[in-house]
Structure formats: structure tokens, C-alpha cells
N, CA, C and O atoms as a GROMACS GRO file, in nm:
protein
  412
    1MET      N    1   0.870   2.309  -0.576
    1MET     CA    2   0.740   2.373  -0.577
    1MET      C    3   0.633   2.268  -0.608
    1MET      O    4   0.638   2.202  -0.712
    2SER      N    5   0.540   2.253  -0.518
    2SER     CA    6   0.435   2.154  -0.534
    2SER      C    7   0.308   2.222  -0.585
    2SER      O    8   0.267   2.328  -0.537
    3LYS      N    9   0.246   2.158  -0.684
    3LYS     CA   10   0.121   2.211  -0.740
    3LYS      C   11   0.014   2.105  -0.728
    3LYS      O   12   0.043   1.985  -0.726
    4THR      N   13  -0.108   2.148  -0.721
    4THR     CA   14  -0.216   2.051  -0.724
    4THR      C   15  -0.219   1.988  -0.862
    4THR      O   16  -0.164   2.041  -0.958
    5PHE      N   17  -0.285   1.874  -0.871
    5PHE     CA   18  -0.290   1.801  -0.997
    5PHE      C   19  -0.345   1.888  -1.110
    5PHE      O   20  -0.284   1.898  -1.216
    6ASN      N   21  -0.459   1.949  -1.087
    6ASN     CA   22  -0.523   2.029  -1.193
    6ASN      C   23  -0.438   2.148  -1.237
    6ASN      O   24  -0.430   2.180  -1.355
    7LYS      N   25  -0.373   2.212  -1.139
    7LYS     CA   26  -0.288   2.325  -1.173
    7LYS      C   27  -0.165   2.279  -1.252
    7LYS      O   28  -0.121   2.347  -1.344
    8LEU      N   29  -0.112   2.163  -1.215
    8LEU     CA   30   0.003   2.111  -1.288
    8LEU      C   31  -0.036   2.078  -1.432
    8LEU      O   32   0.038   2.110  -1.525
    9ILE      N   33  -0.150   2.014  -1.451
    9ILE     CA   34  -0.198   1.981  -1.586
    9ILE      C   35  -0.217   2.109  -1.667
    9ILE      O   36  -0.177   2.116  -1.783
   10GLU      N   37  -0.276   2.210  -1.606
   10GLU     CA   38  -0.296   2.338  -1.673
   10GLU      C   39  -0.161   2.400  -1.712
   10GLU      O   40  -0.145   2.449  -1.824
   11SER      N   41  -0.066   2.397  -1.621
   11SER     CA   42   0.067   2.452  -1.648
   11SER      C   43   0.137   2.374  -1.758
   11SER      O   44   0.201   2.433  -1.846
   12LEU      N   45   0.125   2.243  -1.754
   12LEU     CA   46   0.186   2.160  -1.859
   12LEU      C   47   0.125   2.194  -1.995
   12LEU      O   48   0.197   2.208  -2.094
   13ASN      N   49  -0.007   2.206  -2.000
   13ASN     CA   50  -0.075   2.239  -2.126
   13ASN      C   51  -0.023   2.371  -2.184
   13ASN      O   52   0.006   2.380  -2.303
   14LEU      N   53  -0.012   2.472  -2.098
   14LEU     CA   54   0.038   2.602  -2.145
   14LEU      C   55   0.181   2.589  -2.197
   14LEU      O   56   0.214   2.645  -2.302
   15MET      N   57   0.265   2.516  -2.124
   15MET     CA   58   0.404   2.499  -2.165
   15MET      C   59   0.413   2.422  -2.297
   15MET      O   60   0.491   2.457  -2.385
   16ILE      N   61   0.333   2.316  -2.308
   16ILE     CA   62   0.332   2.233  -2.430
   16ILE      C   63   0.293   2.316  -2.552
   16ILE      O   64   0.351   2.300  -2.660
   17GLU      N   65   0.196   2.405  -2.535
   17GLU     CA   66   0.150   2.490  -2.646
   17GLU      C   67   0.251   2.601  -2.678
   17GLU      O   68   0.268   2.638  -2.794
   18ALA      N   69   0.318   2.652  -2.576
   18ALA     CA   70   0.407   2.766  -2.597
   18ALA      C   71   0.544   2.727  -2.654
   18ALA      O   72   0.602   2.804  -2.731
   19ILE      N   73   0.594   2.612  -2.620
   19ILE     CA   74   0.730   2.573  -2.664
   19ILE      C   75   0.745   2.581  -2.816
   19ILE      O   76   0.839   2.644  -2.864
   20PRO      N   77   0.655   2.518  -2.893
   20PRO     CA   78   0.674   2.523  -3.039
   20PRO      C   79   0.668   2.665  -3.097
   20PRO      O   80   0.729   2.693  -3.200
   21LYS      N   81   0.598   2.753  -3.031
   21LYS     CA   82   0.584   2.891  -3.080
   21LYS      C   83   0.708   2.976  -3.052
   21LYS      O   84   0.724   3.083  -3.111
   22HIS      N   85   0.795   2.929  -2.963
   22HIS     CA   86   0.910   3.009  -2.922
   22HIS      C   87   1.041   2.931  -2.933
   22HIS      O   88   1.135   2.952  -2.855
   23LEU      N   89   1.046   2.840  -3.030
   23LEU     CA   90   1.163   2.754  -3.042
   23LEU      C   91   1.293   2.829  -3.067
   23LEU      O   92   1.398   2.790  -3.016
   24MET      N   93   1.288   2.934  -3.144
   24MET     CA   94   1.410   3.009  -3.176
   24MET      C   95   1.477   3.060  -3.047
   24MET      O   96   1.597   3.043  -3.027
   25LYS      N   97   1.398   3.122  -2.962
   25LYS     CA   98   1.452   3.178  -2.838
   25LYS      C   99   1.490   3.067  -2.740
   25LYS      O  100   1.592   3.077  -2.671
   26LEU      N  101   1.408   2.962  -2.734
   26LEU     CA  102   1.433   2.853  -2.639
   26LEU      C  103   1.555   2.769  -2.677
   26LEU      O  104   1.618   2.707  -2.591
   27ALA      N  105   1.588   2.768  -2.806
   27ALA     CA  106   1.705   2.692  -2.851
   27ALA      C  107   1.832   2.744  -2.786
   27ALA      O  108   1.927   2.668  -2.766
   28GLU      N  109   1.833   2.871  -2.752
   28GLU     CA  110   1.949   2.932  -2.686
   28GLU      C  111   1.979   2.868  -2.550
   28GLU      O  112   2.093   2.869  -2.504
   29VAL      N  113   1.874   2.812  -2.485
   29VAL     CA  114   1.894   2.749  -2.355
   29VAL      C  115   1.881   2.596  -2.363
   29VAL      O  116   1.870   2.528  -2.261
   30GLY      N  117   1.882   2.546  -2.485
   30GLY     CA  118   1.882   2.401  -2.505
   30GLY      C  119   1.747   2.333  -2.510
   30GLY      O  120   1.740   2.210  -2.507
   31ILE      N  121   1.639   2.410  -2.517
   31ILE     CA  122   1.506   2.349  -2.526
   31ILE      C  123   1.470   2.332  -2.672
   31ILE      O  124   1.469   2.427  -2.751
   32LYS      N  125   1.439   2.207  -2.707
   32LYS     CA  126   1.403   2.173  -2.845
   32LYS      C  127   1.256   2.132  -2.850
   32LYS      O  128   1.191   2.118  -2.747
   33ALA      N  129   1.205   2.112  -2.972
   33ALA     CA  130   1.065   2.074  -2.993
   33ALA      C  131   1.031   1.943  -2.922
   33ALA      O  132   0.917   1.924  -2.879
   34GLU      N  133   1.129   1.855  -2.908
   34GLU     CA  134   1.106   1.726  -2.842
   34GLU      C  135   1.062   1.744  -2.696
   34GLU      O  136   0.992   1.659  -2.642
   35LYS      N  137   1.102   1.853  -2.635
   35LYS     CA  138   1.065   1.879  -2.495
   35LYS      C  139   0.913   1.891  -2.483
   35LYS      O  140   0.855   1.843  -2.386
   36SER      N  141   0.850   1.954  -2.580
   36SER     CA  142   0.705   1.967  -2.582
   36SER      C  143   0.640   1.828  -2.593
   36SER      O  144   0.542   1.799  -2.524
   37ASP      N  145   0.696   1.744  -2.680
   37ASP     CA  146   0.644   1.608  -2.696
   37ASP      C  147   0.660   1.527  -2.567
   37ASP      O  148   0.570   1.454  -2.526
   38GLU      N  149   0.777   1.542  -2.504
   38GLU     CA  150   0.804   1.472  -2.379
   38GLU      C  151   0.705   1.514  -2.270
   38GLU      O  152   0.653   1.431  -2.197
   39MET      N  153   0.680   1.642  -2.262
   39MET     CA  154   0.588   1.695  -2.162
   39MET      C  155   0.445   1.649  -2.190
   39MET      O  156   0.370   1.619  -2.097
   40LYS      N  157   0.408   1.644  -2.318
   40LYS     CA  158   0.273   1.597  -2.354
   40LYS      C  159   0.256   1.451  -2.314
   40LYS      O  160   0.152   1.412  -2.262
   41GLN      N  161   0.358   1.372  -2.339
   41GLN     CA  162   0.351   1.230  -2.302
   41GLN      C  163   0.337   1.215  -2.150
   41GLN      O  164   0.256   1.134  -2.103
   42LEU      N  165   0.413   1.290  -2.075
   42LEU     CA  166   0.402   1.287  -1.929
   42LEU      C  167   0.263   1.330  -1.882
   42LEU      O  168   0.204   1.269  -1.793
   43LYS      N  169   0.213   1.437  -1.943
   43LYS     CA  170   0.080   1.487  -1.907
   43LYS      C  171  -0.027   1.382  -1.935
   43LYS      O  172  -0.116   1.359  -1.853
   44ASP      N  173  -0.017   1.318  -2.052
   44ASP     CA  174  -0.114   1.214  -2.088
   44ASP      C  175  -0.108   1.097  -1.989
   44ASP      O  176  -0.211   1.042  -1.950
   45GLU      N  177   0.013   1.058  -1.949
   45GLU     CA  178   0.029   0.950  -1.853
   45GLU      C  179  -0.030   0.989  -1.717
   45GLU      O  180  -0.094   0.908  -1.650
   46LEU      N  181  -0.006   1.114  -1.676
   46LEU     CA  182  -0.062   1.163  -1.551
   46LEU      C  183  -0.215   1.158  -1.553
   46LEU      O  184  -0.278   1.114  -1.457
   47GLU      N  185  -0.272   1.203  -1.661
   47GLU     CA  186  -0.418   1.205  -1.673
   47GLU      C  187  -0.474   1.063  -1.671
   47GLU      O  188  -0.578   1.038  -1.610
   48LYS      N  189  -0.406   0.971  -1.736
   48LYS     CA  190  -0.450   0.831  -1.737
   48LYS      C  191  -0.443   0.772  -1.597
   48LYS      O  192  -0.537   0.707  -1.551
   49LEU      N  193  -0.331   0.793  -1.529
   49LEU     CA  194  -0.315   0.742  -1.394
   49LEU      C  195  -0.416   0.804  -1.298
   49LEU      O  196  -0.471   0.736  -1.211
   50ASN      N  197  -0.442   0.932  -1.314
   50ASN     CA  198  -0.540   1.000  -1.230
   50ASN      C  199  -0.679   0.940  -1.252
   50ASN      O  200  -0.754   0.919  -1.157
   51SER      N  201  -0.712   0.914  -1.376
   51SER     CA  202  -0.842   0.855  -1.407
   51SER      C  203  -0.854   0.716  -1.344
   51SER      O  204  -0.958   0.683  -1.286
   52GLU      N  205  -0.750   0.636  -1.356
   52GLU     CA  206  -0.750   0.503  -1.295
   52GLU      C  207  -0.763   0.512  -1.144
   52GLU      O  208  -0.833   0.433  -1.082
   53GLN      N  209  -0.694   0.610  -1.084
   53GLN     CA  210  -0.700   0.629  -0.939
   53GLN      C  211  -0.841   0.669  -0.896
   53GLN      O  212  -0.889   0.621  -0.793
   54GLU      N  213  -0.906   0.755  -0.972
   54GLU     CA  214  -1.042   0.798  -0.937
   54GLU      C  215  -1.139   0.679  -0.939
   54GLU      O  216  -1.228   0.669  -0.855
   55ILE      N  217  -1.120   0.589  -1.036
   55ILE     CA  218  -1.203   0.468  -1.043
   55ILE      C  219  -1.180   0.383  -0.918
   55ILE      O  220  -1.275   0.332  -0.858
   56LEU      N  221  -1.054   0.367  -0.880
   56LEU     CA  222  -1.022   0.289  -0.760
   56LEU      C  223  -1.078   0.353  -0.634
   56LEU      O  224  -1.126   0.283  -0.545
   57LYS      N  225  -1.072   0.486  -0.626
   57LYS     CA  226  -1.129   0.556  -0.510
   57LYS      C  227  -1.280   0.530  -0.499
   57LYS      O  228  -1.332   0.508  -0.390
   58ALA      N  229  -1.347   0.534  -0.613
   58ALA     CA  230  -1.492   0.510  -0.613
   58ALA      C  231  -1.521   0.366  -0.569
   58ALA      O  232  -1.614   0.342  -0.491
   59LYS      N  233  -1.442   0.272  -0.618
   59LYS     CA  234  -1.461   0.132  -0.577
   59LYS      C  235  -1.432   0.116  -0.428
   59LYS      O  236  -1.504   0.044  -0.358
   60LEU      N  237  -1.329   0.182  -0.378
   60LEU     CA  238  -1.296   0.176  -0.236
   60LEU      C  239  -1.410   0.232  -0.151
   60LEU      O  240  -1.444   0.177  -0.047
   61LYS      N  241  -1.467   0.342  -0.196
   61LYS     CA  242  -1.577   0.404  -0.123
   61LYS      C  243  -1.695   0.308  -0.112
   61LYS      O  244  -1.756   0.294  -0.007
   62LEU      N  245  -1.727   0.241  -0.223
   62LEU     CA  246  -1.837   0.144  -0.222
   62LEU      C  247  -1.805   0.026  -0.132
   62LEU      O  248  -1.891  -0.020  -0.057
   63LYS      N  249  -1.681  -0.023  -0.139
   63LYS     CA  250  -1.642  -0.138  -0.059
   63LYS      C  251  -1.640  -0.102   0.090
   63LYS      O  252  -1.674  -0.185   0.174
   64THR      N  253  -1.599   0.020   0.122
   64THR     CA  254  -1.599   0.065   0.261
   64THR      C  255  -1.741   0.071   0.314
   64THR      O  256  -1.767   0.031   0.428
   65LYS      N  257  -1.834   0.121   0.233
   65LYS     CA  258  -1.975   0.125   0.274
   65LYS      C  259  -2.028  -0.015   0.297
   65LYS      O  260  -2.097  -0.040   0.396
   66GLU      N  261  -1.995  -0.107   0.208
   66GLU     CA  262  -2.038  -0.246   0.220
   66GLU      C  263  -1.981  -0.308   0.349
   66GLU      O  264  -2.052  -0.378   0.422
   67LEU      N  265  -1.854  -0.283   0.376
   67LEU     CA  266  -1.789  -0.334   0.497
   67LEU      C  267  -1.856  -0.276   0.622
   67LEU      O  268  -1.884  -0.349   0.717
   68ASP      N  269  -1.880  -0.146   0.622
   68ASP     CA  270  -1.944  -0.081   0.738
   68ASP      C  271  -2.082  -0.141   0.766
   68ASP      O  272  -2.119  -0.163   0.881
   69GLU      N  273  -2.157  -0.167   0.660
   69GLU     CA  274  -2.290  -0.226   0.676
   69GLU      C  275  -2.281  -0.366   0.736
   69GLU      O  276  -2.360  -0.403   0.822
   70LYS      N  277  -2.183  -0.445   0.690
   70LYS     CA  278  -2.164  -0.581   0.742
   70LYS      C  279  -2.117  -0.578   0.887
   70LYS      O  280  -2.156  -0.663   0.966
   71LEU      N  281  -2.034  -0.480   0.922
   71LEU     CA  282  -1.989  -0.467   1.060
   71LEU      C  283  -2.107  -0.438   1.153
   71LEU      O  284  -2.116  -0.495   1.262
   72ILE      N  285  -2.195  -0.351   1.110
   72ILE     CA  286  -2.314  -0.319   1.189
   72ILE      C  287  -2.400  -0.444   1.206
   72ILE      O  288  -2.446  -0.475   1.316
   73GLN      N  289  -2.420  -0.517   1.096
   73GLN     CA  290  -2.500  -0.639   1.098
   73GLN      C  291  -2.435  -0.743   1.190
   73GLN      O  292  -2.505  -0.806   1.270
   74ALA      N  293  -2.305  -0.762   1.181
   74ALA     CA  294  -2.235  -0.860   1.263
   74ALA      C  295  -2.242  -0.822   1.411
   74ALA      O  296  -2.260  -0.909   1.496
   75ASN      N  297  -2.226  -0.694   1.441
   75ASN     CA  298  -2.236  -0.649   1.581
   75ASN      C  299  -2.375  -0.673   1.638
   75ASN      O  300  -2.388  -0.714   1.754
   76GLU      N  301  -2.477  -0.648   1.558
   76GLU     CA  302  -2.614  -0.669   1.605
   76GLU      C  303  -2.640  -0.817   1.631
   76GLU      O  304  -2.696  -0.853   1.735
   77VAL      N  305  -2.599  -0.902   1.539
   77VAL     CA  306  -2.618  -1.047   1.555
   77VAL      C  307  -2.540  -1.097   1.677
   77VAL      O  308  -2.591  -1.175   1.757
   78TYR      N  309  -2.416  -1.052   1.689
   78TYR     CA  310  -2.334  -1.094   1.802
   78TYR      C  311  -2.397  -1.050   1.934
   78TYR      O  312  -2.407  -1.129   2.028
   79SER      N  313  -2.439  -0.925   1.942
   79SER     CA  314  -2.496  -0.871   2.065
   79SER      C  315  -2.622  -0.947   2.106
   79SER      O  316  -2.637  -0.984   2.223
   80LYS      N  317  -2.711  -0.970   2.012
   80LYS     CA  318  -2.835  -1.043   2.041
   80LYS      C  319  -2.806  -1.187   2.083
   80LYS      O  320  -2.864  -1.237   2.179
   81THR      N  321  -2.716  -1.252   2.011
   81THR     CA  322  -2.682  -1.390   2.043
   81THR      C  323  -2.613  -1.399   2.179
   81THR      O  324  -2.640  -1.491   2.256
   82ARG      N  325  -2.527  -1.305   2.208
   82ARG     CA  326  -2.456  -1.301   2.336
   82ARG      C  327  -2.557  -1.291   2.452
   82ARG      O  328  -2.542  -1.360   2.553
   83LYS      N  329  -2.657  -1.206   2.436
   83LYS     CA  330  -2.758  -1.190   2.540
   83LYS      C  331  -2.836  -1.321   2.560
   83LYS      O  332  -2.863  -1.361   2.673
   84LEU      N  333  -2.871  -1.386   2.449
   84LEU     CA  334  -2.944  -1.513   2.459
   84LEU      C  335  -2.859  -1.622   2.524
   84LEU      O  336  -2.910  -1.701   2.602
   85VAL      N  337  -2.731  -1.626   2.491
   85VAL     CA  338  -2.641  -1.723   2.553
   85VAL      C  339  -2.635  -1.700   2.703
   85VAL      O  340  -2.642  -1.795   2.781
   86LYS      N  341  -2.622  -1.575   2.744
   86LYS     CA  342  -2.614  -1.543   2.886
   86LYS      C  343  -2.743  -1.582   2.961
   86LYS      O  344  -2.738  -1.617   3.078
   87LEU      N  345  -2.856  -1.576   2.891
   87LEU     CA  346  -2.982  -1.614   2.954
   87LEU      C  347  -3.000  -1.766   2.962
   87LEU      O  348  -3.066  -1.816   3.053
   88SER      N  349  -2.943  -1.838   2.867
   88SER     CA  350  -2.972  -1.981   2.859
   88SER      C  351  -2.859  -2.073   2.904
   88SER      O  352  -2.881  -2.193   2.923
   89VAL      N  353  -2.740  -2.022   2.923
   89VAL     CA  354  -2.624  -2.105   2.959
   89VAL      C  355  -2.575  -2.062   3.096
   89VAL      O  356  -2.577  -1.944   3.130
   90LYS      N  357  -2.530  -2.159   3.175
   90LYS     CA  358  -2.477  -2.129   3.309
   90LYS      C  359  -2.357  -2.036   3.297
   90LYS      O  360  -2.279  -2.043   3.202
   91GLN      N  361  -2.344  -1.949   3.395
   91GLN     CA  362  -2.237  -1.848   3.395
   91GLN      C  363  -2.099  -1.911   3.382
   91GLN      O  364  -2.013  -1.855   3.314
   92GLU      N  365  -2.077  -2.026   3.445
   92GLU     CA  366  -1.945  -2.089   3.438
   92GLU      C  367  -1.912  -2.140   3.297
   92GLU      O  368  -1.796  -2.169   3.268
   93ASP      N  369  -2.012  -2.150   3.210
   93ASP     CA  370  -1.988  -2.194   3.072
   93ASP      C  371  -1.977  -2.078   2.972
   93ASP      O  372  -1.951  -2.099   2.853
   94TRP      N  373  -1.997  -1.956   3.020
   94TRP     CA  374  -1.991  -1.839   2.931
   94TRP      C  375  -1.855  -1.826   2.863
   94TRP      O  376  -1.848  -1.784   2.747
   95LEU      N  377  -1.750  -1.860   2.933
   95LEU     CA  378  -1.615  -1.842   2.877
   95LEU      C  379  -1.597  -1.921   2.748
   95LEU      O  380  -1.523  -1.879   2.659
   96ALA      N  381  -1.665  -2.035   2.736
   96ALA     CA  382  -1.656  -2.114   2.612
   96ALA      C  383  -1.710  -2.035   2.492
   96ALA      O  384  -1.673  -2.063   2.378
   97PHE      N  385  -1.796  -1.938   2.518
   97PHE     CA  386  -1.852  -1.854   2.413
   97PHE      C  387  -1.775  -1.722   2.397
   97PHE      O  388  -1.812  -1.636   2.316
   98GLY      N  389  -1.668  -1.709   2.476
   98GLY     CA  390  -1.588  -1.587   2.470
   98GLY      C  391  -1.645  -1.475   2.556
   98GLY      O  392  -1.605  -1.359   2.542
   99ILE      N  393  -1.738  -1.509   2.644
   99ILE     CA  394  -1.799  -1.409   2.731
   99ILE      C  395  -1.726  -1.412   2.865
   99ILE      O  396  -1.726  -1.513   2.935
  100LYS      N  397  -1.663  -1.300   2.898
  100LYS     CA  398  -1.582  -1.293   3.020
  100LYS      C  399  -1.651  -1.218   3.133
  100LYS      O  400  -1.592  -1.191   3.237
  101ASP      N  401  -1.779  -1.184   3.110
  101ASP     CA  402  -1.855  -1.111   3.213
  101ASP      C  403  -1.866  -1.195   3.340
  101ASP      O  404  -1.859  -1.317   3.338
  102LYS      N  405  -1.884  -1.125   3.451
  102LYS     CA  406  -1.904  -1.193   3.580
  102LYS      C  407  -2.054  -1.210   3.608
  102LYS      O  408  -2.093  -1.296   3.686
  103ARG      N  409  -2.137  -1.126   3.543
  103ARG     CA  410  -2.283  -1.135   3.562
  103ARG      C  411  -2.354  -1.137   3.430
  103ARG      O  412  -2.476  -1.144   3.426
   0.00000   0.00000   0.00000
């Protein structure tokens, strides 16, 4: 059964709080107080990792925007320069500039 992150955290919190209150009954199936501690530790690790991941996602979003802006800038510079090369250099020399056009 797969749960979303927030729902899993919520479920873990409820389980962590309920285990100590029902130890007598849970002991019959082998659940001890340590299980609550183990689950709390896992929950804390999940929350820490999620927080770190969110920071990385934000950094990735900024870096992607920066990359996209540079791609636009590079395309514009390339396009303008390519046109000027085609106007000023003989067609037979275009290939040296990576221009494979026939006209």
C-alpha cells in the first residue's frame, strides 16, 4: 500500500502516539514500546530527507531557469552571428563555420 508522504507522516504520528497507550494489548502480538521509538526515528529521518530534497528541488528550479535564459541568449547570438557570416563570407567557406546551407 503506497501513501503520499504527508499521509504517511500523519499515519506514523498517530501510530507513534497510540502504541504507548495500548502496550498491554499490543504486547500480545509482540509490539513493544521500542517500536514507537523506532517509528519516530524513521519519521524524523523521512522529514529530514524530505526537507533536504525540497531545498535541492528549489535549487534545481533556479538552475534550470538560469540554463534556459543562457540557452535563449546563446541561440540569439548564434543566429545573429550566423546571418552576418553568411553575408560577409563566400558560400564555399560557410562549412568552416558549421553552416551547411546551400544559400
